[in-house]
BABA-726879 format. One record per residue (C-alpha): residue number from 1; chain; y negated, x negated, z negated. Coordinates in steps of 0.02 Angstrom, whole numbers, plus 50000, padded with zeros to 5 digits. Each point is the difference from the previous one (the first is absolute). Layout:
residues N
  num  chaine     yy     xx     zz
  NUM       A      Y      X      Z
...
//
This chain:
residues 278
  num  chaine     yy     xx     zz
    1       A  44990  44442  45740
    2       A  50073  50103  49902
    3       A  50025  49847  49879
    4       A  49812  49976  50015
    5       A  49948  50154  49920
    6       A  49889  49976  49845
    7       A  50096  50061  49854
    8       A  49937  50041  49812
    9       A  50115  50010  49837
   10       A  50018  50167  49919
   11       A  49923  49940  49830
   12       A  50137  50074  49865
   13       A  50137  49931  50122
   14       A  49946  49843  50119
   15       A  50084  50101  50135
   16       A  49905  49958  50153
   17       A  49933  50136  50126
   18       A  49929  49987  50172
   19       A  49811  50023  49961
   20       A  49980  50123  50175
   21       A  50114  50181  49970
   22       A  50021  50171  50086
   23       A  49914  50168  49953
   24       A  50079  50146  50068
   25       A  49854  50122  49962
   26       A  49996  50113  50139
   27       A  50052  49862  50138
   28       A  50205  50043  49932
   29       A  49977  50186  50006
   30       A  50102  50053  50152
   31       A  50126  50100  50053
   32       A  50174  49963  50073
   33       A  49944  49957  50163
   34       A  50039  49847  50081
   35       A  49848  50008  50106
   36       A  49894  50006  49801
   37       A  50113  49875  49913
   38       A  50005  49864  50149
   39       A  49840  49923  49951
   40       A  50046  50008  49809
   41       A  50162  49910  50037
   42       A  49913  49857  50102
   43       A  49896  50002  49857
   44       A  50110  49984  49863
   45       A  50103  49888  50099
   46       A  49845  49869  50053
   47       A  49970  50015  49794
   48       A  50157  49912  49948
   49       A  49995  49875  50142
   50       A  49828  49945  49945
   51       A  50056  49986  49802
   52       A  49932  50152  49935
   53       A  50112  50094  49870
   54       A  49866  50134  49891
   55       A  50010  50147  50107
   56       A  49918  50161  49876
   57       A  50029  50169  50010
   58       A  49973  50186  49894
   59       A  50094  50181  50012
   60       A  49785  50042  50007
   61       A  50030  49909  50175
   62       A  50102  50151  50084
   63       A  50145  49904  50093
   64       A  49951  49826  50007
   65       A  50132  49960  49857
   66       A  50154  50073  50092
   67       A  49929  49912  50155
   68       A  49998  49822  49927
   69       A  50160  50047  49927
   70       A  50075  50045  50168
   71       A  49914  49853  50115
   72       A  50053  49869  49853
   73       A  50173  50055  50003
   74       A  50009  50001  50218
   75       A  49929  49856  49977
   76       A  50105  49909  49867
   77       A  49869  49940  49903
   78       A  49991  50075  49829
   79       A  50049  49822  49928
   80       A  49863  49920  50060
   81       A  49886  50139  49934
   82       A  49912  50014  49826
   83       A  49979  50205  49992
   84       A  49860  50065  49911
   85       A  49971  50211  49975
   86       A  49927  50101  49869
   87       A  50030  50145  49895
   88       A  49854  50135  50027
   89       A  50050  50142  49889
   90       A  49986  50097  49846
   91       A  50156  49989  49850
   92       A  50133  49895  49963
   93       A  50135  50097  50100
   94       A  49874  50028  50156
   95       A  49991  49815  49997
   96       A  50174  49945  49996
   97       A  50050  50155  50122
   98       A  49865  49913  50121
   99       A  50033  49809  49955
  100       A  50178  50031  50037
  101       A  49948  50102  50174
  102       A  49910  49807  50031
  103       A  50141  49929  49989
  104       A  50104  50104  50110
  105       A  49841  49994  50127
  106       A  49992  49816  50021
  107       A  50192  50014  49998
  108       A  50024  49859  49842
  109       A  50072  50007  49841
  110       A  49869  49890  49914
  111       A  49816  49991  50029
  112       A  49929  49843  49958
  113       A  49820  50076  49960
  114       A  49979  50183  49923
  115       A  49811  50047  49958
  116       A  49893  50144  49935
  117       A  49893  50074  50147
  118       A  49840  50012  49959
  119       A  50048  50001  49785
  120       A  50060  50185  50018
  121       A  50085  50014  49829
  122       A  50020  49842  50012
  123       A  50080  49981  49813
  124       A  50148  50113  50031
  125       A  50048  49889  50146
  126       A  49982  49837  49949
  127       A  50115  50051  49844
  128       A  50145  50029  50116
  129       A  49954  49867  50125
  130       A  50020  49881  49840
  131       A  50175  50078  49978
  132       A  50018  49975  50186
  133       A  49960  49819  50002
  134       A  50100  49946  49855
  135       A  50155  50097  50097
  136       A  49946  49899  50159
  137       A  49972  50156  50104
  138       A  49813  49950  50031
  139       A  49946  49818  49996
  140       A  49820  50010  49946
  141       A  49883  50117  49952
  142       A  49823  50033  50021
  143       A  49856  50152  50033
  144       A  49877  50023  50117
  145       A  49840  50064  50072
  146       A  49884  49992  50159
  147       A  49816  50062  49936
  148       A  49873  49890  49898
  149       A  49957  50160  49900
  150       A  50174  49976  49938
  151       A  49979  49815  49942
  152       A  49939  50045  49814
  153       A  50160  50082  49963
  154       A  50112  49891  50100
  155       A  49928  49876  49890
  156       A  50055  50056  49840
  157       A  50179  50040  50073
  158       A  50012  49814  50045
  159       A  49930  49947  49845
  160       A  50120  50143  49898
  161       A  50155  49968  50094
  162       A  50135  49857  50029
  163       A  50003  50018  50171
  164       A  50063  49866  50159
  165       A  49875  50075  50119
  166       A  49853  50091  50046
  167       A  49944  50071  50172
  168       A  49806  50007  50032
  169       A  49863  50023  50117
  170       A  49923  49828  50065
  171       A  49881  49965  50172
  172       A  49871  49908  50063
  173       A  49943  50172  50000
  174       A  50051  50059  49798
  175       A  49974  49851  49868
  176       A  49982  50083  49856
  177       A  50199  49943  49964
  178       A  49938  49832  49979
  179       A  49874  50054  49844
  180       A  50127  50041  49865
  181       A  50172  50064  50083
  182       A  50038  49820  50087
  183       A  49948  49886  49844
  184       A  50113  50150  49911
  185       A  50151  49963  50101
  186       A  49991  49800  50004
  187       A  49973  50004  49798
  188       A  50143  50129  49983
  189       A  50123  49904  50117
  190       A  50023  50146  50104
  191       A  50032  50000  50221
  192       A  49869  50082  50087
  193       A  50024  50096  50154
  194       A  49858  50039  50104
  195       A  49977  50178  50096
  196       A  49873  50020  50118
  197       A  49970  49812  50051
  198       A  49911  50050  50159
  199       A  49909  50158  49901
  200       A  50111  50117  50086
  201       A  49928  49924  50199
  202       A  49837  50038  49919
  203       A  49938  49796  49991
  204       A  50045  49998  50192
  205       A  49861  50150  50044
  206       A  49871  49865  49903
  207       A  50051  49866  50102
  208       A  50034  50070  50185
  209       A  49913  49906  50123
  210       A  49935  49844  49900
  211       A  50086  49837  50009
  212       A  50098  49902  49868
  213       A  49905  49859  49908
  214       A  50000  49859  50086
  215       A  50113  49917  49851
  216       A  50130  50123  50004
  217       A  50102  49876  50081
  218       A  49985  49908  49867
  219       A  50086  50095  49890
  220       A  50127  50068  50121
  221       A  49953  50150  50052
  222       A  49995  50047  50163
  223       A  49943  50208  49978
  224       A  49919  50103  49904
  225       A  50180  50050  49917
  226       A  50022  49833  49951
  227       A  49828  49966  49933
  228       A  50026  50161  49897
  229       A  50153  49952  49917
  230       A  50002  49821  49973
  231       A  49839  50049  49879
  232       A  50109  50136  49896
  233       A  50148  49871  49984
  234       A  49902  49852  49961
  235       A  49949  50095  49840
  236       A  50113  49898  49866
  237       A  50032  50159  49923
  238       A  50086  50090  50161
  239       A  50164  49986  50044
  240       A  50043  50086  50143
  241       A  49870  50115  50115
  242       A  50111  50140  50087
  243       A  49902  50079  50162
  244       A  50073  50144  50096
  245       A  49999  49973  50176
  246       A  50117  50091  50151
  247       A  49970  49867  50122
  248       A  50103  49853  50043
  249       A  49835  49899  50050
  250       A  49903  50070  49837
  251       A  50158  49940  49890
  252       A  50015  49823  50082
  253       A  49816  49999  49983
  254       A  50018  50026  49822
  255       A  50125  49881  49967
  256       A  49917  49857  50066
  257       A  49869  50000  49830
  258       A  50146  49950  49902
  259       A  50002  49831  50103
  260       A  49924  49840  49960
  261       A  49896  49972  49869
  262       A  49899  50131  49857
  263       A  49793  49982  49993
  264       A  49940  49919  49856
  265       A  49886  50092  49882
  266       A  49836  49931  50088
  267       A  50074  50049  50174
  268       A  50058  50182  49935
  269       A  49803  50015  49935
  270       A  49948  49944  50179
  271       A  50105  50119  50094
  272       A  49947  50168  49877
  273       A  49821  49925  50023
  274       A  50012  50006  50192
  275       A  50072  50173  50016
  276       A  49891  50066  49878
  277       A  49854  49946  50130
  278       A  50062  50091  50122
//
C-alpha cells in the first residue's frame, strides 16, 4: 500500500511528496507519560507504514516538536520523514535561537522545510533561512497562515519573495484560497501545504448523520474524511494536505484519500455542490 499513495512534485525541484501528510497542532502537545504518547506512537508508525512522509509542527504547538522528535527516534523513522516546522518570533537573533531549539527538539541536524509562521517578521527570518539553505541546514523555506483574513497579505508575500512553499487554509468549508492564492502559487511555482483541510473538524459537524453521495465510491471515498481530503488534494496547485489526528484509526482513514485517482475538475465541482446543499 505504501507504494500506491499518490505523490505530487515540489515545483522548484521535482522532488515527490505524498499528498497526505500529518499535522501536529494540539494532537502532539502531550507530556512524557507513556499513556499519553502511545496513541501518537501508533499514529506515526501507521503514517510511515502507509507511505506518509510530510509531518508539520511549530514551536507554537507546545510540546509537539519534542514529541515528534522523540517518537521518530524511538521508531527509527527519521529518514522516512519530511520534517517541516516554523519560526514564530520577532527579531533575527530570537529567530535563530528558536529555530536551533526546533532542531534539538526534532532530533535532527537538518530540517526539510522551515516556514515563517503567520508571516511574523518574515523578511528577517527569510534572510536567515536563505543563508541556512545555502549551507544545507534547511532544504526548503516558506511562509504560512491559517485565516482567510490574511490572504491579501500572504498574496503580496508570495508575489514578492522567492519561496519554495506556502502553507494555507483550504477546505470545502473555506474555499477563499481558490480565488487568488492557489493560482498565484501555481504561477510562482510554489509548493502548497494545506492546513485545516477538515476545517479543524468543523466539516464533520455539518455532515453528521448525513450520507455520503451514492457516487462517492466511484471516486474512491468510503468516508467523509476521504471525501473532504480528496477535494483538497485534487486541486492542481495543492501539493499536500496535513490533517492532524491523535487516533490511529482516523490516520488510516485519512491516508486512504491518497490512494487511487484524483477527481477531475467537473467532479470537484460536483463534490462542492453536494456539500453546499447539505
